[in-house]
C-alpha positions as CSV (number, residue, x, y, z in Angstrom):
1,M,34.2,-22.0,-97.0
2,T,38.2,-21.2,-96.8
3,N,39.7,-18.2,-94.9
4,N,36.1,-17.4,-93.6
5,T,35.7,-16.2,-97.5
6,I,34.3,-17.3,-100.8
7,M,37.3,-15.5,-102.2
8,S,39.6,-18.5,-101.0
9,R,37.9,-21.6,-102.1
10,R,39.8,-24.6,-103.0
11,A,39.2,-27.0,-105.6
12,C,36.5,-29.3,-105.3
13,V,36.4,-32.6,-107.8
14,E,33.0,-34.0,-108.1
15,K,31.4,-36.5,-110.5
16,I,28.5,-35.7,-113.1
17,E,25.9,-37.0,-115.0
18,I,25.3,-35.4,-118.4
19,L,21.8,-36.9,-119.6
20,P,21.3,-37.5,-122.9
21,D,19.9,-34.0,-123.7
22,G,22.7,-32.3,-122.5
23,T,21.5,-31.3,-119.1
24,I,23.5,-31.9,-116.0
25,P,21.7,-32.4,-112.5
26,T,22.5,-31.0,-109.1
27,V,25.7,-32.7,-108.1
28,E,25.9,-33.6,-104.5
29,M,29.1,-31.8,-102.8
30,T,31.0,-34.6,-101.3
31,S,34.5,-35.3,-99.6
32,L,35.8,-37.7,-102.1
33,G,37.8,-35.6,-104.8
34,F,38.6,-38.7,-107.6
35,E,37.6,-40.9,-105.0
36,D,34.9,-43.8,-105.1
37,S,34.6,-43.9,-101.3
38,L,37.1,-43.1,-98.5
39,D,38.8,-45.6,-95.9
40,P,37.9,-44.7,-92.8
41,F,41.2,-46.3,-91.5
42,K,43.0,-43.8,-92.8
43,P,43.9,-40.5,-91.4
44,Y,42.2,-37.6,-93.1
45,P,42.8,-33.9,-92.4
46,A,40.1,-32.1,-91.3
47,D,39.5,-30.3,-94.0
48,I,38.0,-32.5,-96.8
49,A,34.9,-31.6,-95.2
50,C,31.9,-31.0,-97.0
51,V,29.2,-30.1,-94.6
52,L,30.3,-27.0,-92.4
53,K,27.6,-25.2,-90.0
54,G,27.5,-22.7,-87.6
55,G,30.4,-20.6,-88.7
56,C,33.4,-22.6,-88.3
57,F,35.2,-22.3,-91.2
58,I,38.4,-24.1,-92.9
59,T,42.1,-21.9,-92.6
60,E,45.5,-22.1,-93.6
61,K,48.1,-22.7,-90.9
62,D,50.5,-22.8,-92.6
63,I,51.9,-24.6,-95.6
64,F,51.2,-28.1,-94.4
65,T,48.4,-27.4,-92.1
66,R,44.7,-26.9,-92.8
67,S,42.5,-26.6,-89.7
68,I,38.7,-26.2,-88.8
69,V,38.3,-23.4,-86.9
70,N,36.0,-21.1,-84.9
71,I,34.2,-24.3,-83.9
72,T,31.6,-23.7,-81.4
73,E,28.5,-25.0,-79.4
74,G,26.1,-26.9,-82.0
75,N,28.7,-26.4,-85.2
76,V,28.3,-29.2,-87.6
77,I,31.3,-31.0,-89.4
78,G,30.5,-33.4,-92.5
79,Y,32.3,-35.3,-94.1
80,K,30.9,-37.6,-97.3
81,Y,31.3,-41.1,-97.5
82,F,33.2,-43.4,-96.0
83,D,33.2,-47.0,-96.9
84,F,33.4,-49.3,-93.4
85,G,33.3,-52.3,-94.9
86,E,31.6,-55.5,-94.0
87,D,33.2,-56.4,-90.8
88,F,30.4,-57.8,-88.0
89,S,33.5,-59.2,-85.4
90,S,32.8,-56.1,-83.5
91,K,29.8,-53.5,-81.8
92,T,32.8,-50.9,-81.3
93,M,35.2,-49.1,-82.8
94,K,37.3,-46.5,-81.9
95,I,37.9,-42.9,-83.2
96,A,40.7,-40.4,-83.1
97,L,40.7,-36.3,-83.5
98,K,43.9,-34.6,-83.2
99,V,42.8,-31.0,-82.1
100,R,44.5,-28.0,-80.8
101,G,42.9,-26.9,-77.6
102,M,41.1,-23.3,-76.9
103,G,41.7,-23.7,-73.2
104,T,37.7,-25.4,-72.5
105,I,36.7,-28.5,-72.1
106,S,34.0,-30.0,-74.5
107,K,32.3,-33.1,-76.3
108,V,31.8,-33.8,-80.0
109,A,28.7,-36.3,-81.2
110,V,29.6,-38.7,-83.6
111,Y,26.8,-38.8,-86.4
112,A,26.6,-41.4,-89.0
113,D,24.0,-40.2,-92.0
114,D,21.8,-38.3,-90.1
115,Y,22.7,-35.4,-87.5
116,E,19.5,-33.7,-86.7
117,N,17.2,-36.5,-86.0
118,G,19.8,-39.5,-86.0
119,E,21.0,-40.9,-82.4
120,P,25.4,-40.4,-81.5
121,I,27.2,-43.4,-82.5
122,G,29.6,-41.8,-79.7
123,Y,31.3,-39.3,-78.2
124,V,34.9,-37.9,-77.9
125,D,35.6,-36.0,-75.0
126,I,37.8,-33.1,-75.8
127,G,40.1,-31.5,-73.1
128,T,41.5,-27.8,-72.8
129,G,44.9,-28.3,-74.8
130,D,46.5,-29.6,-78.0
131,G,46.0,-33.7,-78.4
132,V,44.8,-36.1,-80.0
133,Y,41.6,-37.3,-78.4
134,T,39.8,-40.8,-78.6
135,G,36.3,-42.4,-78.0
136,V,34.2,-45.6,-78.1
137,V,31.6,-45.2,-81.1
138,K,29.3,-48.1,-82.7
139,S,30.8,-50.5,-85.9
140,L,29.6,-49.2,-88.8
141,T,29.3,-51.4,-91.9
142,G,29.0,-50.4,-95.6
143,R,28.7,-46.7,-97.2
144,H,28.2,-44.0,-94.5
145,S,28.3,-39.8,-94.1
146,I,30.2,-39.1,-90.8
147,Y,29.1,-36.4,-88.8
148,F,30.8,-34.2,-85.8
149,V,28.6,-32.0,-83.5
150,P,30.5,-30.3,-80.2
151,T,29.2,-29.6,-77.0
152,A,30.5,-27.1,-74.2
153,F,30.6,-29.1,-70.5
154,S,29.1,-26.2,-69.4
155,D,27.4,-28.4,-66.5
156,E,31.4,-28.8,-65.2
157,L,32.5,-25.4,-65.0
158,A,31.9,-23.3,-62.5
159,D,29.0,-20.8,-62.5
160,W,30.9,-17.5,-62.4
161,I,33.5,-18.8,-65.6
162,A,30.4,-20.7,-67.6
163,D,29.3,-17.6,-68.9
164,Y,33.1,-17.0,-70.6
165,F,32.8,-19.6,-72.6
166,K,29.7,-19.1,-74.4
167,N,30.6,-18.4,-78.5
168,K,33.7,-19.0,-77.3
169,P,35.2,-21.3,-79.6
170,L,36.2,-25.4,-78.5
171,F,38.8,-26.4,-80.3
172,E,40.8,-26.6,-83.7
173,L,40.0,-29.8,-85.8
174,E,43.2,-30.8,-87.5
175,E,42.9,-34.6,-88.4
176,F,40.8,-37.5,-87.6
177,V,40.9,-41.5,-88.0
178,F,38.6,-44.8,-87.2
179,M,39.8,-47.3,-85.4
180,K,39.2,-51.1,-85.0
């Protein structure tokens, strides 16, 4: 959802198939647009997300910037589909997230393909301020969807202030990129 309303939705482009009988099967929403696959080693704006769960949404900050805002603990932000190629030379790679900090420390679990039952491929620790935060993730090959699931570092906060950050936005996501 854009600007937290269905009246502001940006256009989406997906490939469709028209069957011989004229029917059109359900089309999966992806981040691809006109592409066959996304290059994970090229920076992407956060607003190409095709999965937003838990109350986060895309908003226009200015004419050039659309961010995912209202990101709270347990939200799911997903992108489909990246082609990581067939490079088996390393067991790990890095991911960088460009964020606008909201004054609290948090952590983002990075998942490939299955955020509900899968194991995270890595984590990114997010600080209190604006910046680019990096983390190490397992190397991937082939085509995968990628999901970000944030959590608050409540165990790092004193008990008397931890409740203040419950259900508060943790950060705003602007861009991300994988790096070999």
